[in-house]
C-alpha positions in Angstrom: 71.5 121.6 66.8 70.1 120.9 70.2 66.9 119.4 68.8 68.9 117.1 66.5 70.9 115.9 69.5 67.8 115.2 71.4 66.2 113.3 68.5 69.4 111.3 68.1 69.4 110.5 71.8 65.7 109.5 71.8 66.3 107.3 68.7 69.2 105.5 70.5 66.9 104.9 73.5 64.1 103.5 71.3 66.5 101.2 69.4 68.0 99.9 72.7 64.6 99.3 74.2 63.4 97.4 71.1 66.5 95.2 71.4 65.5 94.7 75.1 68.7 96.4 76.3 69.1 98.8 79.2 69.1 102.4 77.8 70.2 103.7 81.2 73.7 105.0 80.2 74.8 104.5 76.6 72.7 107.3 75.0 74.0 109.7 77.6 77.6 108.7 76.9 77.2 109.4 73.2 75.6 112.8 73.9 78.3 113.5 76.5 80.9 113.2 73.9 79.0 115.2 71.2 78.2 118.0 73.6 81.8 118.2 75.0 80.8 116.9 78.4 77.6 119.1 78.7 74.9 116.5 77.9 72.6 117.5 80.8 72.6 121.1 79.5 70.3 119.9 76.6 67.3 119.8 78.8 64.8 122.4 80.1 63.4 121.5 83.5 60.9 123.8 85.2 59.8 121.7 88.1 61.6 121.4 91.5 64.6 119.1 91.5 65.5 117.2 94.6 68.9 115.5 94.7 70.1 112.8 97.1 73.8 112.2 97.5 76.3 110.6 99.9 78.4 107.5 100.0 75.7 105.1 101.5 71.9 105.3 101.4 71.3 107.3 98.2 69.1 104.7 96.6 67.0 104.0 99.6 66.3 107.7 100.4 65.6 108.5 96.8 63.0 105.6 96.7 61.5 106.8 99.9 61.0 110.3 98.6 59.6 109.1 95.3 56.9 107.0 97.1 56.2 109.9 99.4 55.6 112.4 96.6 53.6 109.8 94.5 51.3 109.4 97.5 50.4 113.0 97.0 49.4 112.3 93.3 52.5 114.1 92.0 54.1 113.1 88.7 57.7 112.0 89.6 60.7 111.3 87.4 63.5 109.4 89.1 66.4 107.2 88.3 65.2 104.0 89.9 67.9 102.0 88.0 70.5 103.9 89.9 72.3 105.5 86.9 73.5 108.5 88.9 76.3 110.0 86.9 75.6 112.9 84.4 75.4 110.4 81.5 72.8 108.2 83.3 70.7 111.3 84.3 70.9 112.4 80.6 69.7 109.0 79.5 66.8 109.2 82.0 65.7 112.7 80.8 65.8 111.6 77.2 63.0 109.2 78.0 60.9 111.9 79.5 61.4 115.0 77.3 59.9 116.2 74.0 62.0 116.8 70.9 62.9 120.2 72.3 64.4 118.8 75.5 61.5 120.0 77.7 60.8 117.8 80.6 57.3 117.7 82.1 56.9 116.6 85.7 55.9 117.8 89.1 59.2 116.8 90.7 62.5 115.3 89.6 64.0 113.2 92.4 67.5 112.2 91.5 70.0 109.9 93.1 73.3 111.6 92.3 76.9 110.4 92.6 78.8 112.6 95.0 81.5 113.6 92.5 78.8 114.5 89.9 76.8 116.9 92.1 78.7 119.9 90.8 78.7 118.5 87.3 74.9 117.9 86.9 73.7 120.9 88.9 75.9 123.4 87.1 73.5 122.5 84.2 70.2 122.0 86.0 68.8 124.3 88.7 68.6 122.4 91.9 66.1 123.2 94.6 67.0 120.7 97.4 70.2 118.8 98.1 70.1 116.0 100.7 73.6 114.9 101.8 73.7 111.7 103.8 77.3 110.9 104.7 80.8 110.6 103.4 82.9 107.5 103.8 85.9 106.1 101.9 84.6 104.3 98.8 86.0 102.9 95.6 89.5 104.4 96.1 90.5 103.6 92.5 87.8 106.0 91.2 87.3 108.5 93.9 90.6 108.7 95.8 90.4 109.7 99.4 87.1 110.9 100.9 88.4 114.5 101.3 88.6 114.8 97.5 84.8 114.1 97.3 83.9 116.4 100.2 85.7 119.3 98.6 84.0 118.9 95.3 80.6 119.0 96.9 81.7 121.8 99.3 82.8 124.0 96.3 79.3 123.5 94.8 77.7 124.5 98.1 79.6 127.8 98.3 77.2 129.2 95.7 74.1 127.0 96.4 71.2 128.9 98.0 68.6 126.1 97.9 67.5 123.7 100.7 70.6 122.0 102.0 69.7 119.1 104.2 72.7 117.7 106.1 73.4 114.8 108.4 74.4 116.8 111.5 76.0 113.7 113.1 78.6 113.3 110.3 81.4 115.8 110.7 82.3 115.3 107.0 78.8 116.3 106.0 77.9 118.9 108.6 80.8 121.0 107.5 79.0 121.8 104.2 76.6 124.0 106.2 79.4 126.5 106.6 80.3 126.6 102.9 77.9 129.4 102.1 77.2 131.7 105.1 74.6 133.5 103.1 72.4 130.5 102.5 69.4 130.7 105.0 68.1 127.2 104.0 70.7 125.0 105.7 69.0 122.3 107.8 70.6 119.5 109.9 69.1 116.2 111.1 70.2 114.3 114.2 69.5 111.0 115.8 69.7 110.5 119.6 71.8 107.5 120.8 70.3 104.0 120.3 70.8 101.0 122.5 74.1 99.9 120.8 75.7 103.3 120.6 79.3 103.3 122.0 81.5 105.8 123.8 84.6 104.8 121.8 85.1 104.3 118.0 84.0 100.8 117.3 84.7 100.6 113.6 86.9 102.4 111.0 85.9 106.1 110.8 86.9 109.2 108.8 85.7 112.1 111.1 88.5 112.3 113.6 89.7 115.9 113.3 88.0 119.2 113.0 88.0 120.3 109.3 88.4 123.9 110.4 91.1 124.0 113.0 92.5 120.4 112.9 91.8 119.6 116.5 90.8 116.1 117.4 87.0 115.9 117.7 85.4 114.9 120.9 82.4 112.5 120.8 79.6 112.1 123.3 78.8 108.8 121.5 79.2 106.9 118.3 76.2 105.4 116.5 78.3 103.6 113.8 81.7 104.4 112.2 82.3 108.1 112.8 78.6 109.0 112.9 77.5 110.3 116.3 77.3 113.3 118.5 80.6 115.3 118.2 82.1 118.7 118.8 85.4 120.4 118.5 86.7 121.4 121.9 88.8 124.3 120.4 86.6 126.1 117.8 83.2 124.7 118.7 82.4 123.1 115.4 79.6 120.6 115.8 77.4 122.7 118.1 74.9 123.4 115.3 71.2 123.1 116.3 69.4 120.3 114.4 66.1 121.0 112.7 64.9 117.4 112.8 65.7 115.2 115.8 65.0 111.5 116.1 64.5 110.1 119.6 63.4 106.8 121.2 65.0 104.6 118.6 63.8 101.0 119.3 65.2 98.5 116.9 63.3 95.6 118.4 59.9 97.2 117.5 61.3 98.7 115.3 60.2 102.3 115.7 61.4 105.9 116.4 60.0 109.3 117.2 60.2 112.7 115.6 58.3 115.8 116.7 56.0 113.7 119.0 55.1 111.3 116.1 56.0 107.7 116.5 57.0 106.0 113.2 57.0 102.2 112.9 59.2 100.6 110.2 60.1 97.2 108.8 63.9 98.0 108.9 65.8 97.3 112.1 69.1 99.1 111.7 70.4 102.4 113.0 71.7 103.0 109.4 68.2 102.9 108.1 66.9 105.2 110.9 69.3 107.8 109.7 68.0 107.4 106.1 64.4 107.7 107.3 65.3 110.8 109.4 66.7 112.4 106.2 63.4 111.6 104.5 61.5 113.3 107.2 63.8 116.4 107.0 63.2 116.6 103.2 59.5 116.1 103.6 59.3 119.1 106.0 60.6 121.3 103.2 57.5 120.4 101.2 54.9 120.4 103.9 54.1 116.7 103.4 51.3 115.5 105.6 52.6 113.7 108.7 50.1 110.8 108.4 51.1 110.2 104.8 54.8 110.2 105.9 54.1 107.7 108.6 52.3 105.4 106.2 55.1 105.4 103.7 57.7 104.7 106.4 55.7 101.9 108.0 55.2 100.0 104.7 58.5 100.7 102.9 61.0 97.9 102.6 64.2 97.8 100.7 65.0 95.2 98.0 67.3 94.6 95.1 70.0 93.3 97.4 69.7 96.0 100.1 68.7 94.1 103.3 66.5 91.9 101.0 64.9 88.9 102.7 64.7 85.5 101.0 63.0 82.4 102.4 65.1 79.4 101.3 63.2 76.4 102.4 63.0 76.9 106.1 66.0 79.3 106.3 65.6 83.0 106.4 68.4 84.7 104.4 69.2 88.4 104.5 71.2 89.8 101.6 72.9 93.2 101.7 75.0 95.1 99.3 78.3 96.3 100.9 80.6 98.2 98.6 82.8 99.7 101.4 83.8 99.0 105.0 80.8 100.9 106.5 78.3 99.0 104.5 79.8 95.7 105.6 80.1 96.8 109.2 76.5 97.8 109.3 75.4 94.4 108.1 77.6 92.8 110.7 76.0 95.0 113.3 72.5 93.9 112.3 73.7 90.3 112.3 75.4 90.5 115.7 72.4 92.3 117.2 70.3 89.2 116.2 70.3 87.1 119.4 70.5 83.7 117.8 73.0 81.5 116.0 73.6 82.4 112.4 75.9 81.9 109.4 77.5 84.4 107.0 78.2 84.2 103.3 80.6 86.9 102.1 80.8 87.3 98.3 83.7 89.6 97.2 84.6 90.5 93.6 87.3 92.8 92.3 85.9 93.8 88.9 86.4 97.3 87.5 83.1 98.6 88.8 84.0 97.3 92.3 87.5 98.9 92.3 90.5 96.6 91.8 91.8 97.6 95.2 90.1 95.4 97.9 92.3 96.5 100.8 89.1 98.1 102.3 88.2 94.7 103.7 90.9 95.2 106.4 88.7 98.1 107.8 85.8 95.7 108.4 85.4 94.8 112.1 85.1 91.0 112.0 86.2 90.8 115.6 82.7 91.6 116.6 81.3 88.3 115.5 78.6 87.1 117.9 77.1 83.5 117.7 78.3 83.1 114.1 78.7 79.4 113.7 80.1 79.3 110.1 81.4 81.6 107.4 81.4 80.8 103.7 83.4 83.0 101.2 82.8 83.3 97.4 83.6 85.5 94.5 86.8 86.3 92.6 88.5 87.3 95.9 87.0 84.5 98.0 90.4 83.6 99.5 91.3 87.2 100.3 88.2 87.6 102.4 88.7 84.2 104.0 92.2 85.2 105.1 90.9 88.5 106.4 88.3 86.8 108.6 90.8 84.3 109.8 93.2 87.1 110.8 90.4 88.7 112.8 90.7 85.7 115.1 87.8 83.6 113.8 88.3 79.8 113.8 89.7 78.8 110.4 88.0 75.4 110.7 84.7 77.2 110.5 85.6 79.0 107.2 84.5 77.3 104.0 85.8 78.7 100.7 83.5 78.2 97.6 84.5 80.7 94.9 81.6 79.7 92.6 78.3 81.3 93.7 76.2 78.2 92.9 78.4 76.0 95.1 78.5 78.7 97.8 74.7 79.0 97.9 74.3 75.2 98.0 76.8 75.0 100.8 75.0 77.7 102.7 71.8 75.7 102.7 73.4 72.4 103.9 72.5 73.6 107.5 69.4 75.0 109.1 69.2 78.4 110.7 69.3 82.1 110.0 71.7 83.3 107.3 73.3 86.6 106.3 75.0 87.4 103.0 77.3 90.4 102.3 78.0 91.0 98.6 79.9 93.8 97.0 78.9 95.8 93.9 79.2 93.4 91.0 78.5 90.4 93.2 75.1 91.4 94.5 73.0 90.8 91.4 74.6 87.4 90.6 74.1 86.5 94.2 70.4 87.4 94.0 70.1 85.3 90.8 71.8 82.3 92.5 69.4 82.6 95.5 66.4 82.8 93.2 67.5 79.8 91.2 67.9 77.8 94.4 64.4 78.8 95.5 63.0 77.7 92.1 64.5 74.2 92.5 64.1 73.7 96.2 61.3 76.0 97.4 61.0 79.3 99.2 60.0 82.8 98.6 61.4 86.3 97.9 59.9 89.0 100.1 58.7 91.6 97.7 58.5 95.4 98.4 54.8 96.4 99.1 
């Protein structure tokens, strides 16, 4: 029966590919139904599996790790397309297994949705789990963040593999106490950067100790609730980190770990945390430090994640923001740019985005620095325009253009640096609109090396 299901799945993949369709999820959905929700259980994987999860940064860290292992000559299987639910991972493995469901690779490196960590890895043996952060995200689907944390926490209670945790996120670090018998818990930490604050600057989730309920005390905040914290009552937060990033210089940009200086193309504290997670995972596999430095120095993100476009003489930076933290981080990068700039915000409310867009009220638009104009677009263009006006921004500098083509044209009626924030279903149409403008008017897209 198992072999028949595998053959059926592989046949669906082949037909979809011949029709030039994405086989990233549908075959897994069919097998999910036929196996009574146990589709990943069809496969036999004998190589180490590394999973990356968390609200923000999963895709970037997964891609980092893939490049890192590929530099060693290893054969890697990964979900580059980002299909990170059990059905998407099933569809991926169908493309890399034989008719018996046996998967041959040196490593599986899998971006995994937070809520699906216990689902997928109750069926596959996981060696390393990297947990980046927990923020409120897609409330329609996930509910409050505590719901997600508890799902992953329940999985960690019986997990004995490498557990790599962001020690500066109280929502993440708590997972280290889930299984007191796991000797493989490791934390990473980033020392304060130039724009760290002593008070909460943006909306955050980690205000109270998850063990005794006492208000947490912070030495500093890096962004949102990420920072150096401790509980003054029970001592939670005094864990000793295994990987510490120091000398963060976003102008270079560069940072140091264990005496090694890493240079990077990405000038954001958010990305420094992602890269620190990569270094922490690499230490578990004895990756050569020089190779690690090479990957970090050349890696750039694209596909709408701080992706750079040259539109005529204007440099345009596009970033996906599907929750308040993603938007706030883009605003931080924008405000830390010491020159005048304009912002285009594209907001949709399609099913994949979550129909509830109330999260835009947790974006800190009051931090605008030298932003000379704002354009809004998308199905909720007027909502985001009202939100920005309510933050105190001059309404005469807000231009509403719901249609993307018109918004991109409007953006390029002036000269200077531009930033674009687009949520989940808006980011790819926005990329397409930018590329079309470039085709007709000139410019380039900065490709990943």
